C-alpha beads as a LAMMPS data file, in Angstrom:
LAMMPS data file: protein, C-alpha beads

204 atoms
203 bonds

1 atom types
1 bond types

-500.0 500.0 xlo xhi
-500.0 500.0 ylo yhi
-500.0 500.0 zlo zhi

Masses

1 110.0

Atoms # bond

1 1 1 322.004 394.158 -134.212
2 1 1 323.060 393.290 -130.606
3 1 1 324.886 395.916 -128.599
4 1 1 328.256 394.824 -127.149
5 1 1 328.418 394.466 -123.369
6 1 1 331.261 395.465 -121.120
7 1 1 331.472 393.040 -118.130
8 1 1 329.110 390.340 -116.996
9 1 1 325.521 391.033 -116.393
10 1 1 324.183 389.720 -113.098
11 1 1 320.541 389.150 -112.428
12 1 1 318.860 390.718 -109.391
13 1 1 318.539 387.262 -107.814
14 1 1 322.296 386.620 -108.217
15 1 1 323.160 389.938 -106.587
16 1 1 320.848 389.168 -103.712
17 1 1 322.588 385.809 -103.183
18 1 1 326.019 387.453 -103.032
19 1 1 324.784 390.067 -100.573
20 1 1 323.277 387.368 -98.373
21 1 1 326.551 385.410 -98.367
22 1 1 328.482 388.538 -97.421
23 1 1 326.121 389.212 -94.543
24 1 1 326.456 385.639 -93.278
25 1 1 330.261 385.834 -93.486
26 1 1 330.337 389.109 -91.544
27 1 1 328.013 387.654 -88.934
28 1 1 330.248 384.592 -88.569
29 1 1 333.343 386.726 -88.055
30 1 1 331.557 388.879 -85.481
31 1 1 330.391 385.783 -83.623
32 1 1 333.913 384.360 -83.566
33 1 1 335.334 387.571 -82.130
34 1 1 332.556 387.694 -79.537
35 1 1 333.203 384.091 -78.483
36 1 1 336.920 384.789 -78.177
37 1 1 336.218 387.842 -76.013
38 1 1 333.875 385.843 -73.774
39 1 1 336.512 383.106 -73.346
40 1 1 339.106 385.668 -72.267
41 1 1 336.664 387.243 -69.829
42 1 1 335.819 383.826 -68.332
43 1 1 339.531 383.058 -67.956
44 1 1 340.120 386.357 -66.138
45 1 1 337.167 385.698 -63.823
46 1 1 338.442 382.195 -63.078
47 1 1 341.874 383.558 -62.148
48 1 1 340.276 386.051 -59.770
49 1 1 338.312 383.240 -58.073
50 1 1 341.268 380.854 -57.701
51 1 1 343.304 381.126 -54.485
52 1 1 346.892 382.205 -54.822
53 1 1 349.100 379.479 -56.241
54 1 1 346.276 377.425 -57.882
55 1 1 346.458 379.013 -61.304
56 1 1 348.236 376.135 -63.020
57 1 1 347.816 377.717 -66.432
58 1 1 349.745 380.838 -65.506
59 1 1 353.213 381.150 -66.974
60 1 1 355.744 381.276 -64.126
61 1 1 356.836 384.816 -63.443
62 1 1 360.496 385.722 -63.112
63 1 1 359.997 386.116 -59.360
64 1 1 358.677 382.525 -59.137
65 1 1 361.912 381.083 -60.440
66 1 1 364.841 380.063 -58.300
67 1 1 367.080 383.171 -58.233
68 1 1 370.127 380.930 -58.016
69 1 1 369.143 379.007 -61.083
70 1 1 368.978 375.800 -59.031
71 1 1 372.670 375.841 -58.265
72 1 1 372.188 375.609 -54.510
73 1 1 369.720 372.719 -54.745
74 1 1 372.054 370.791 -57.049
75 1 1 374.961 371.347 -54.645
76 1 1 372.824 370.152 -51.714
77 1 1 371.827 367.039 -53.650
78 1 1 375.451 366.303 -54.519
79 1 1 376.478 366.731 -50.869
80 1 1 373.692 364.377 -49.740
81 1 1 374.818 361.744 -52.244
82 1 1 378.409 362.120 -51.036
83 1 1 377.365 361.565 -47.422
84 1 1 375.363 358.485 -48.385
85 1 1 378.422 357.060 -50.152
86 1 1 380.530 357.838 -47.081
87 1 1 377.999 356.079 -44.859
88 1 1 378.278 353.005 -47.053
89 1 1 382.071 353.101 -46.909
90 1 1 381.948 353.407 -43.119
91 1 1 379.519 350.447 -43.034
92 1 1 377.091 352.271 -40.720
93 1 1 373.706 350.543 -40.874
94 1 1 372.192 351.822 -37.628
95 1 1 370.429 355.184 -38.114
96 1 1 371.110 356.319 -34.544
97 1 1 374.825 355.643 -34.929
98 1 1 374.876 357.474 -38.259
99 1 1 373.087 360.473 -36.723
100 1 1 375.901 360.852 -34.164
101 1 1 378.644 360.487 -36.776
102 1 1 376.882 362.826 -39.220
103 1 1 376.510 365.540 -36.568
104 1 1 380.263 365.432 -35.893
105 1 1 381.120 365.390 -39.590
106 1 1 378.979 368.516 -39.978
107 1 1 380.869 370.238 -37.151
108 1 1 384.188 369.389 -38.821
109 1 1 383.012 370.829 -42.147
110 1 1 381.646 373.972 -40.489
111 1 1 384.899 374.528 -38.586
112 1 1 386.945 373.996 -41.724
113 1 1 384.819 376.556 -43.591
114 1 1 385.943 379.281 -41.170
115 1 1 389.654 378.665 -41.764
116 1 1 391.743 381.183 -43.642
117 1 1 391.724 380.481 -47.363
118 1 1 393.784 382.118 -50.050
119 1 1 391.751 384.620 -52.030
120 1 1 392.454 382.799 -55.286
121 1 1 391.699 379.355 -53.908
122 1 1 395.060 377.995 -55.024
123 1 1 394.605 379.227 -58.591
124 1 1 396.851 381.820 -60.173
125 1 1 395.326 385.270 -60.261
126 1 1 395.413 388.736 -58.697
127 1 1 395.339 388.666 -54.893
128 1 1 394.536 392.378 -54.638
129 1 1 392.062 394.092 -56.966
130 1 1 393.167 397.362 -58.502
131 1 1 391.904 400.452 -56.732
132 1 1 388.620 401.631 -58.163
133 1 1 387.654 398.140 -59.324
134 1 1 385.126 395.979 -57.544
135 1 1 386.880 393.319 -55.469
136 1 1 385.320 389.942 -54.798
137 1 1 384.392 389.443 -51.159
138 1 1 385.385 386.313 -49.264
139 1 1 383.583 384.582 -46.414
140 1 1 386.269 385.882 -44.048
141 1 1 385.896 389.557 -43.013
142 1 1 389.464 389.656 -41.643
143 1 1 390.790 388.485 -44.972
144 1 1 388.895 391.239 -46.765
145 1 1 390.096 393.861 -44.264
146 1 1 393.726 392.848 -44.801
147 1 1 393.317 392.845 -48.576
148 1 1 391.802 396.327 -48.577
149 1 1 394.574 397.611 -46.300
150 1 1 397.154 396.535 -48.877
151 1 1 395.086 397.729 -51.829
152 1 1 394.495 401.172 -50.319
153 1 1 398.127 401.462 -49.173
154 1 1 397.175 402.052 -45.533
155 1 1 399.915 402.834 -42.965
156 1 1 402.039 399.954 -41.668
157 1 1 400.499 400.302 -38.205
158 1 1 397.043 399.595 -39.647
159 1 1 398.339 396.683 -41.712
160 1 1 399.989 395.243 -38.592
161 1 1 396.801 395.567 -36.557
162 1 1 394.690 393.873 -39.234
163 1 1 397.260 391.117 -39.691
164 1 1 397.254 390.447 -35.934
165 1 1 393.453 390.302 -35.938
166 1 1 393.457 387.882 -38.868
167 1 1 396.042 385.669 -37.154
168 1 1 394.001 385.578 -33.948
169 1 1 390.788 384.659 -35.741
170 1 1 392.585 381.980 -37.743
171 1 1 394.071 380.418 -34.603
172 1 1 390.609 380.278 -33.042
173 1 1 389.239 378.581 -36.158
174 1 1 392.064 376.057 -36.117
175 1 1 391.338 375.275 -32.467
176 1 1 387.639 374.680 -33.236
177 1 1 388.568 372.410 -36.143
178 1 1 390.966 370.336 -34.034
179 1 1 388.305 369.914 -31.346
180 1 1 385.667 368.928 -33.913
181 1 1 388.052 366.378 -35.460
182 1 1 388.868 364.970 -32.035
183 1 1 385.147 364.580 -31.285
184 1 1 384.610 362.801 -34.602
185 1 1 387.562 360.473 -34.057
186 1 1 386.132 359.483 -30.654
187 1 1 383.036 357.849 -32.187
188 1 1 384.798 355.968 -35.003
189 1 1 386.314 352.513 -35.057
190 1 1 389.890 352.071 -36.253
191 1 1 388.782 351.170 -39.774
192 1 1 386.270 354.041 -39.877
193 1 1 388.968 356.443 -38.708
194 1 1 391.225 355.353 -41.574
195 1 1 388.388 355.946 -44.044
196 1 1 387.717 359.392 -42.533
197 1 1 391.441 360.242 -42.953
198 1 1 391.290 359.168 -46.615
199 1 1 388.133 361.263 -47.039
200 1 1 389.964 364.338 -45.735
201 1 1 387.855 364.697 -42.624
202 1 1 390.694 363.854 -40.223
203 1 1 394.457 364.367 -40.290
204 1 1 396.539 361.142 -40.250

Bonds

1 1 1 2
2 1 2 3
3 1 3 4
4 1 4 5
5 1 5 6
6 1 6 7
7 1 7 8
8 1 8 9
9 1 9 10
10 1 10 11
11 1 11 12
12 1 12 13
13 1 13 14
14 1 14 15
15 1 15 16
16 1 16 17
17 1 17 18
18 1 18 19
19 1 19 20
20 1 20 21
21 1 21 22
22 1 22 23
23 1 23 24
24 1 24 25
25 1 25 26
26 1 26 27
27 1 27 28
28 1 28 29
29 1 29 30
30 1 30 31
31 1 31 32
32 1 32 33
33 1 33 34
34 1 34 35
35 1 35 36
36 1 36 37
37 1 37 38
38 1 38 39
39 1 39 40
40 1 40 41
41 1 41 42
42 1 42 43
43 1 43 44
44 1 44 45
45 1 45 46
46 1 46 47
47 1 47 48
48 1 48 49
49 1 49 50
50 1 50 51
51 1 51 52
52 1 52 53
53 1 53 54
54 1 54 55
55 1 55 56
56 1 56 57
57 1 57 58
58 1 58 59
59 1 59 60
60 1 60 61
61 1 61 62
62 1 62 63
63 1 63 64
64 1 64 65
65 1 65 66
66 1 66 67
67 1 67 68
68 1 68 69
69 1 69 70
70 1 70 71
71 1 71 72
72 1 72 73
73 1 73 74
74 1 74 75
75 1 75 76
76 1 76 77
77 1 77 78
78 1 78 79
79 1 79 80
80 1 80 81
81 1 81 82
82 1 82 83
83 1 83 84
84 1 84 85
85 1 85 86
86 1 86 87
87 1 87 88
88 1 88 89
89 1 89 90
90 1 90 91
91 1 91 92
92 1 92 93
93 1 93 94
94 1 94 95
95 1 95 96
96 1 96 97
97 1 97 98
98 1 98 99
99 1 99 100
100 1 100 101
101 1 101 102
102 1 102 103
103 1 103 104
104 1 104 105
105 1 105 106
106 1 106 107
107 1 107 108
108 1 108 109
109 1 109 110
110 1 110 111
111 1 111 112
112 1 112 113
113 1 113 114
114 1 114 115
115 1 115 116
116 1 116 117
117 1 117 118
118 1 118 119
119 1 119 120
120 1 120 121
121 1 121 122
122 1 122 123
123 1 123 124
124 1 124 125
125 1 125 126
126 1 126 127
127 1 127 128
128 1 128 129
129 1 129 130
130 1 130 131
131 1 131 132
132 1 132 133
133 1 133 134
134 1 134 135
135 1 135 136
136 1 136 137
137 1 137 138
138 1 138 139
139 1 139 140
140 1 140 141
141 1 141 142
142 1 142 143
143 1 143 144
144 1 144 145
145 1 145 146
146 1 146 147
147 1 147 148
148 1 148 149
149 1 149 150
150 1 150 151
151 1 151 152
152 1 152 153
153 1 153 154
154 1 154 155
155 1 155 156
156 1 156 157
157 1 157 158
158 1 158 159
159 1 159 160
160 1 160 161
161 1 161 162
162 1 162 163
163 1 163 164
164 1 164 165
165 1 165 166
166 1 166 167
167 1 167 168
168 1 168 169
169 1 169 170
170 1 170 171
171 1 171 172
172 1 172 173
173 1 173 174
174 1 174 175
175 1 175 176
176 1 176 177
177 1 177 178
178 1 178 179
179 1 179 180
180 1 180 181
181 1 181 182
182 1 182 183
183 1 183 184
184 1 184 185
185 1 185 186
186 1 186 187
187 1 187 188
188 1 188 189
189 1 189 190
190 1 190 191
191 1 191 192
192 1 192 193
193 1 193 194
194 1 194 195
195 1 195 196
196 1 196 197
197 1 197 198
198 1 198 199
199 1 199 200
200 1 200 201
201 1 201 202
202 1 202 203
203 1 203 204
């Protein structure tokens, strides 16, 4: 009578085959890990050998990015396109003539940038920040000084002095703008002058 068996009997040759397969699998995994480690080491060595800035595979670091998010470059491009459109409207084909006109347009814009501007830019909003809160700074130091004098409730004498200083600086800026506009008008034809008035570069 045959004795019952529990499980499957494997011959010595079958066990040897399984063991050999397991060894081959382990060897393959070890080789893969070794190859991966060698590739990483080669990549590190290549980065060390490359001069600064030639590692095209490197992910751009935060410091490599434009801190302004490209806002300034987009504004510059828009301004350049606007000037090219203006050149076309003025019908200036000669580069030398355009260089003279462009230089005087630039002086007008720079002079206008120094003029007194309302802190809210014509939009409704608080003119004076509450004390203890961070106030936005303008491009005009005299404007900021006057704002802080009111915010901090400084004596009237100090407010008067800062107001007089702001008025003086503003009058100087107005004088520079008028001179720059006069210089621009001097190099324009009658038709070009009318276009510059419509563009806001010159007063009527």
